[in-house]
C-alpha positions as CSV (number, residue, x, y, z in Angstrom):
1,X,-8.2,9.2,16.3
2,X,-7.4,6.9,19.2
3,X,-3.8,6.8,20.4
4,X,-1.5,4.8,18.2
5,X,0.8,2.5,20.2
6,X,4.5,3.3,19.9
7,X,7.1,0.5,19.8
8,X,9.4,2.3,22.2
9,X,6.5,2.7,24.7
10,X,5.6,-1.0,24.6
11,X,9.3,-2.0,24.8
12,X,9.7,0.2,27.9
13,X,6.9,-1.8,29.6
14,X,8.4,-5.1,28.5
15,X,5.6,-5.7,26.0
16,X,5.7,-6.7,22.3
17,X,3.1,-6.2,19.6
18,X,1.9,-9.1,17.5
19,X,2.7,-7.0,14.4
20,X,4.7,-3.8,13.6
21,X,2.9,-1.5,11.2
22,X,5.6,0.0,8.9
23,X,4.0,3.3,7.8
24,X,6.6,4.3,5.2
25,X,7.7,7.8,4.0
26,X,4.6,8.4,1.8
27,X,2.2,7.3,4.5
28,X,3.9,9.6,7.0
29,X,4.5,12.8,4.9
30,X,2.4,12.8,1.7
31,X,-1.0,14.4,2.3
32,X,-2.9,11.9,0.2
33,X,-1.1,8.9,1.5
34,X,-1.7,9.9,5.1
35,X,-5.4,9.2,4.5
36,X,-4.5,5.6,3.6
37,X,-2.5,5.3,6.9
38,X,-5.5,6.7,8.9
39,X,-7.9,4.2,7.2
40,X,-5.7,1.2,7.9
41,X,-5.1,2.3,11.5
42,X,-8.9,2.7,11.9
43,X,-9.3,-0.9,10.8
44,X,-6.5,-2.1,13.2
45,X,-8.0,-0.2,16.1
46,X,-11.6,-1.4,15.4
47,X,-10.5,-5.0,15.2
48,X,-8.3,-4.6,18.3
49,X,-5.2,-5.8,16.5
50,X,-2.2,-5.9,18.7
51,X,0.1,-3.6,16.8
52,X,2.6,-0.7,17.1
53,X,4.5,1.8,15.0
54,X,8.0,3.0,15.2
55,X,7.0,6.7,15.0
56,X,9.9,9.1,14.6
57,X,12.3,6.1,14.9
58,X,11.2,4.9,11.5
59,X,13.3,5.8,8.5
60,X,13.2,5.3,4.8
61,X,13.7,1.7,3.7
62,X,16.2,2.9,1.1
63,X,14.1,1.7,-1.8
64,X,14.4,5.0,-3.8
65,X,18.1,5.2,-3.3
66,X,18.6,1.6,-4.5
67,X,16.4,2.1,-7.6
68,X,18.2,5.3,-8.4
69,X,21.5,3.4,-8.3
70,X,22.9,4.6,-5.0
71,X,23.6,1.2,-3.4
72,X,25.9,2.7,-0.7
73,X,23.1,5.0,0.6
74,X,20.6,2.1,0.4
75,X,22.8,-0.2,2.6
76,X,23.4,2.6,5.1
77,X,19.6,3.2,5.4
78,X,18.8,-0.5,5.4
79,X,21.4,-1.5,8.1
80,X,20.2,1.3,10.3
81,X,16.6,0.1,10.1
82,X,17.7,-3.5,10.6
83,X,19.6,-2.7,13.7
84,X,16.5,-0.9,15.1
85,X,14.1,-3.7,14.2
86,X,16.4,-6.3,15.6
87,X,16.9,-4.4,18.8
88,X,13.1,-4.6,19.3
89,X,13.1,-8.2,18.3
90,X,10.5,-7.6,15.6
91,X,9.2,-10.8,13.9
92,X,6.2,-9.6,11.8
93,X,5.8,-6.5,9.8
94,X,2.7,-5.2,7.8
95,X,3.0,-2.2,5.5
96,X,0.6,-0.3,3.1
97,X,3.5,0.3,0.6
98,X,4.6,-2.4,-1.9
99,X,8.0,-0.7,-2.2
100,X,8.6,-1.0,1.5
101,X,7.1,-4.5,1.4
102,X,9.4,-5.7,-1.4
103,X,12.6,-4.1,0.1
104,X,12.1,-5.4,3.6
105,X,10.9,-8.8,2.5
106,X,13.4,-9.5,-0.3
107,X,16.4,-7.3,0.2
108,X,16.9,-6.9,4.0
109,X,17.6,-10.6,4.6
110,X,21.0,-10.5,2.9
111,X,21.9,-7.6,5.3
112,X,20.7,-9.5,8.4
113,X,17.1,-8.4,8.6
114,X,14.8,-11.5,8.5
115,X,11.1,-10.8,9.2
116,X,7.7,-12.1,8.1
117,X,6.6,-9.2,5.9
118,X,2.9,-8.8,4.8
119,X,1.4,-6.3,2.5
120,X,-1.8,-4.8,3.8
121,X,-3.9,-6.3,1.0
122,X,-2.9,-9.8,2.2
123,X,-3.3,-8.8,5.8
124,X,-6.9,-7.6,5.0
125,X,-7.6,-10.8,3.1
126,X,-6.6,-12.9,6.1
127,X,-8.9,-10.9,8.3
128,X,-11.7,-11.5,5.8
129,X,-10.9,-15.3,5.8
130,X,-11.0,-15.3,9.6
131,X,-14.5,-13.6,9.5
132,X,-13.3,-10.5,11.3
133,X,-14.2,-8.3,8.3
134,X,-17.6,-9.1,6.8
135,X,-19.4,-8.1,3.6
136,X,-22.0,-5.3,4.1
137,X,-24.8,-5.8,1.7
138,X,-26.0,-2.6,0.1
139,X,-23.0,-0.6,1.2
140,X,-21.8,2.7,-0.2
141,X,-20.3,0.9,-3.3
142,X,-23.4,-1.1,-4.3
143,X,-24.0,-0.6,-8.0
144,X,-20.6,1.0,-8.6
145,X,-17.9,-0.3,-10.9
146,X,-14.4,-0.7,-9.5
147,X,-11.3,-1.4,-11.5
148,X,-8.1,-2.5,-9.8
149,X,-4.6,-1.4,-10.7
150,X,-1.9,-4.0,-10.1
151,X,1.2,-2.3,-8.6
152,X,4.5,-3.6,-10.0
153,X,6.1,-4.5,-6.7
154,X,3.1,-6.3,-5.4
155,X,2.2,-8.0,-8.7
156,X,5.0,-9.0,-10.9
157,X,7.7,-8.7,-8.3
158,X,5.9,-10.7,-5.6
159,X,3.2,-12.5,-7.5
160,X,0.3,-11.2,-5.3
161,X,-2.7,-10.7,-7.5
162,X,-5.7,-12.4,-5.8
163,X,-5.5,-10.9,-2.3
164,X,-6.4,-7.4,-3.3
165,X,-9.2,-8.6,-5.6
166,X,-10.7,-10.8,-2.8
167,X,-10.7,-7.7,-0.6
168,X,-12.6,-5.8,-3.3
169,X,-15.1,-8.6,-3.7
170,X,-16.3,-7.7,-0.2
171,X,-17.7,-4.3,-1.3
172,X,-20.8,-5.5,-3.1
173,X,-19.6,-3.7,-6.3
174,X,-18.8,-4.9,-9.8
175,X,-15.1,-5.5,-10.4
176,X,-14.1,-4.8,-14.0
177,X,-10.6,-5.5,-15.2
178,X,-8.4,-3.3,-17.4
179,X,-7.1,-4.7,-20.6
180,X,-3.6,-5.0,-19.1
181,X,-3.9,-6.6,-15.7
182,X,-2.3,-9.2,-13.4
183,X,0.9,-10.5,-15.0
184,X,0.5,-8.1,-18.0
185,X,-0.4,-5.1,-15.8
186,X,1.1,-1.7,-16.9
187,X,3.3,0.3,-14.5
188,X,1.8,3.6,-13.3
189,X,5.1,5.3,-14.1
190,X,6.4,5.9,-10.5
191,X,8.6,2.8,-9.9
192,X,12.3,2.7,-10.1
193,X,12.6,6.1,-8.3
194,X,10.8,7.7,-11.3
195,X,8.4,9.1,-8.6
196,X,11.0,11.7,-7.7
197,X,11.9,13.1,-11.1
198,X,10.3,14.4,-14.2
199,X,9.8,11.8,-17.0
200,X,12.0,11.7,-20.0
201,X,10.5,13.3,-23.2
202,X,8.2,11.1,-25.1
203,X,4.8,11.0,-26.8
204,X,2.8,10.3,-23.7
205,X,3.4,9.9,-19.9
206,X,2.9,6.3,-18.6
207,X,0.3,7.4,-16.1
208,X,-1.8,8.9,-18.8
209,X,-1.6,5.7,-20.8
210,X,-2.7,3.8,-17.7
211,X,-5.5,6.1,-16.7
212,X,-6.9,5.9,-20.3
213,X,-7.1,2.1,-19.8
214,X,-8.9,2.6,-16.5
215,X,-11.4,5.0,-17.9
216,X,-12.2,2.6,-20.8
217,X,-13.6,0.1,-18.2
218,X,-16.3,2.6,-17.3
219,X,-15.4,2.3,-13.6
220,X,-16.4,4.9,-11.1
221,X,-13.6,3.9,-8.7
222,X,-10.0,3.0,-9.4
223,X,-8.6,0.9,-6.6
224,X,-4.9,1.0,-5.7
225,X,-2.7,-0.6,-3.1
226,X,0.4,1.7,-3.3
227,X,0.9,5.4,-2.4
228,X,3.1,6.0,-5.5
229,X,0.4,4.5,-7.8
230,X,-2.2,6.6,-5.9
231,X,-0.3,9.8,-6.9
232,X,0.2,8.8,-10.5
233,X,-3.4,7.6,-11.0
234,X,-4.9,10.7,-9.3
235,X,-2.7,12.9,-11.5
236,X,-4.0,11.0,-14.5
237,X,-7.6,11.5,-13.6
238,X,-7.0,15.2,-13.1
239,X,-5.2,15.4,-16.5
240,X,-8.4,14.0,-18.1
241,X,-10.6,16.3,-15.9
242,X,-12.6,13.4,-14.6
243,X,-12.2,14.2,-10.8
244,X,-15.9,14.6,-10.3
245,X,-16.8,11.3,-12.0
246,X,-13.9,8.9,-11.1
247,X,-12.3,8.5,-7.7
248,X,-9.0,6.8,-6.7
249,X,-8.9,5.0,-3.4
250,X,-6.6,2.5,-1.6
251,X,-8.2,-0.8,-0.7
252,X,-7.9,0.0,3.0
253,X,-9.9,3.2,2.5
254,X,-12.6,1.3,0.6
255,X,-13.0,-1.2,3.5
256,X,-13.1,1.6,6.1
257,X,-15.6,3.6,4.1
258,X,-17.9,0.7,3.6
259,X,-17.8,-0.1,7.3
260,X,-17.2,-3.8,6.7
261,X,-15.9,-4.1,10.3
């Protein structure tokens, strides 16, 4: 992959990117989520977007700490990040993680961090609207059925439902909705720091309930926009032993794979 511009390198030259790509913990360290990061960077590079990343200077937004009830740790992490972002005079941030998106957009302002924060589904939709990403007729997804899972922090928390679907419309595939979608969408089971602990005992795990709804649509592909959802949905597919028939992809991966650039 081509060199990824570092914020510190640009700042040393007196340059500033148009947008900072906030990679997030999952996108940096989780093996599956790294593929989402690579796909999104591929799009940014191909379209010659003026961007940069923080690299090793980036730290966790504090979302898991806050959801788990440790407000003190959250504020420590948030203030450290805000000081760094403000030192670079960052104005615009794009991220592939709805948890990072929600935290930086809605919770950093009260601590002095005011930025224009965009989730990558909206960012991609804007590129489509500008004609920079175009539909490829007869692409790799022609004749396929895709169902889309609304992540909680993008959907109900921030009311973003149409942008991801408009991105998927570009793939020349059939979009089929699950029974519970948009404002009535069902959580994958990872939110609220549940990602980092075993679930409480019950009759069924939430991700299994959700994957059963996805499989009922008859879709070959489940589209996600969140690395946490990606893990839970992929685990659900494995639980049902459907890995060979049903694939889970992030919307950035779908665009990169279909070469809509």
